[in-house]
C-alpha positions as CSV (number, residue, x, y, z in Angstrom):
1,M,0.0,0.0,0.0
2,V,1.3,3.4,-1.0
3,D,1.6,5.6,2.1
4,P,-0.5,8.8,1.9
5,K,2.3,10.6,3.9
6,F,3.9,11.2,0.5
7,V,1.2,13.6,-0.7
8,G,3.0,16.9,-1.3
9,K,6.3,15.3,-2.1
10,T,8.1,17.1,-4.9
11,Y,10.5,16.1,-7.6
12,G,12.9,18.1,-9.7
13,P,13.6,20.4,-11.2
14,V,14.9,18.2,-14.0
15,K,16.7,20.0,-16.8
16,Y,16.0,19.1,-20.5
17,E,17.6,20.9,-23.4
18,V,15.4,20.7,-26.5
19,G,17.4,19.7,-29.6
20,L,16.4,20.3,-33.2
21,E,17.2,16.7,-34.2
22,K,15.2,15.3,-31.3
23,I,12.2,17.3,-32.4
24,K,12.5,15.9,-35.9
25,E,13.1,12.4,-34.7
26,Y,10.1,12.5,-32.5
27,A,7.8,13.9,-35.2
28,I,8.9,11.2,-37.6
29,A,8.6,8.4,-35.0
30,V,5.0,9.4,-34.2
31,G,4.1,9.9,-37.8
32,D,3.4,13.7,-37.5
33,L,5.0,15.0,-40.7
34,N,4.0,18.6,-40.2
35,E,6.5,20.8,-41.9
36,L,6.6,23.1,-38.8
37,Y,8.4,20.2,-37.1
38,L,10.6,19.0,-39.9
39,D,11.3,21.5,-42.6
40,D,13.6,24.4,-41.6
41,D,12.7,26.6,-44.5
42,A,9.0,26.1,-44.4
43,A,9.0,26.5,-40.6
44,A,10.9,29.7,-40.9
45,R,8.1,31.1,-43.1
46,G,5.5,29.7,-40.7
47,P,3.7,31.4,-37.8
48,H,6.5,30.6,-35.3
49,G,9.5,31.7,-37.3
50,G,11.2,28.4,-37.1
51,I,11.0,24.7,-36.1
52,V,8.8,24.0,-33.1
53,A,8.2,20.8,-31.2
54,P,4.9,19.0,-31.5
55,P,2.8,19.6,-28.3
56,L,3.1,16.0,-27.2
57,F,6.9,16.3,-27.3
58,A,6.2,17.1,-23.7
59,V,6.4,13.4,-22.9
60,V,10.0,13.4,-24.0
61,I,10.7,16.5,-21.8
62,M,9.0,14.8,-18.8
63,R,10.6,11.4,-19.2
64,E,13.4,11.7,-16.6
65,L,11.2,13.6,-14.2
66,M,8.6,10.8,-14.2
67,K,11.2,8.1,-13.9
68,G,12.1,9.9,-10.7
69,V,8.6,9.4,-9.4
70,L,8.1,5.8,-10.7
71,F,11.5,4.6,-9.3
72,D,11.4,6.5,-6.0
73,N,12.6,4.0,-3.4
74,E,10.7,5.9,-0.6
75,L,7.4,5.9,-2.5
76,D,8.0,2.2,-3.3
77,L,5.5,1.8,-6.1
78,N,4.8,-1.9,-7.0
79,L,5.8,-1.4,-10.7
80,P,4.7,-4.9,-11.9
81,M,1.2,-4.1,-10.6
82,L,1.1,-0.4,-11.8
83,V,-1.1,0.6,-14.7
84,H,-1.3,4.0,-16.3
85,G,-4.7,5.3,-15.3
86,E,-4.9,8.6,-17.2
87,Q,-3.0,11.7,-18.0
88,E,-3.9,15.2,-19.0
89,F,-1.9,18.0,-20.5
90,E,-2.5,21.7,-20.8
91,F,-0.3,23.1,-23.5
92,H,0.7,26.7,-22.9
93,N,3.6,27.3,-25.3
94,L,5.5,25.3,-27.9
95,A,9.0,24.1,-27.2
96,R,11.7,25.3,-29.6
97,P,15.1,24.0,-30.3
98,G,17.5,25.5,-27.8
99,D,15.0,25.8,-25.0
100,V,16.3,24.8,-21.7
101,V,13.3,23.3,-19.9
102,F,13.0,22.6,-16.2
103,S,10.2,20.3,-15.0
104,T,8.9,19.7,-11.6
105,A,6.3,17.3,-10.2
106,R,4.3,16.9,-7.0
107,I,2.3,14.1,-5.6
108,D,-1.1,15.6,-5.4
109,G,-3.0,12.6,-4.0
110,I,-2.9,9.0,-2.8
111,K,-6.2,7.2,-2.4
112,H,-7.0,3.6,-1.6
113,K,-10.1,2.3,-3.3
114,D,-11.3,-1.3,-3.9
115,G,-7.9,-2.8,-3.1
116,K,-6.0,-0.4,-5.4
117,D,-3.8,2.6,-4.7
118,I,-4.5,5.6,-6.9
119,V,-1.5,8.0,-7.1
120,S,-2.0,11.5,-8.7
121,V,1.0,13.5,-9.8
122,G,0.8,17.0,-11.1
123,F,3.6,18.5,-13.2
124,E,4.9,21.7,-14.8
125,A,7.6,22.3,-17.4
126,K,9.0,25.8,-18.0
127,A,11.7,27.4,-20.2
128,G,12.6,30.5,-18.4
129,D,9.4,32.4,-17.6
130,K,7.6,30.5,-20.4
131,T,5.4,27.7,-19.3
132,I,5.5,24.9,-21.9
133,V,3.0,22.4,-20.3
134,T,1.2,21.6,-17.1
135,G,-0.9,18.6,-16.3
136,A,-1.3,15.4,-14.3
137,Y,-0.6,11.7,-14.4
138,T,-2.7,9.1,-12.6
139,F,-1.2,5.8,-11.7
140,V,-3.2,2.8,-10.4
141,V,-1.4,0.2,-8.4
142,R,-3.4,-3.0,-8.2
143,G,-3.4,-4.8,-4.9
């Protein structure tokens, strides 16, 4: 059972430097061939003045941060019994090549229901004063 005493525990900040090639690799990997993510010339003429990352590139930015939560020895999540319950993202700004993004997370809730632990984690990623994304992950640990 996940101990509710961990509600409020924070993680990060975790630094991620957004790279041009990482953006392009991600866009190709997920099949999003939008020229704003892949074509330097077309993106330069576009509304953002250059290459931008697809909004869901946020999962790449958040990867190390969320690893910190999932593999936290204190929290001691039973990973073989953990399923991804849900997630939500609120996109504020697009990430750009060269952005240095710092992400943080906080355990917002731990509930026990029907033999399961439900762990809610809120997060935020910012490049300077520019918020890239905020949101939440919910993990369900089966008993």
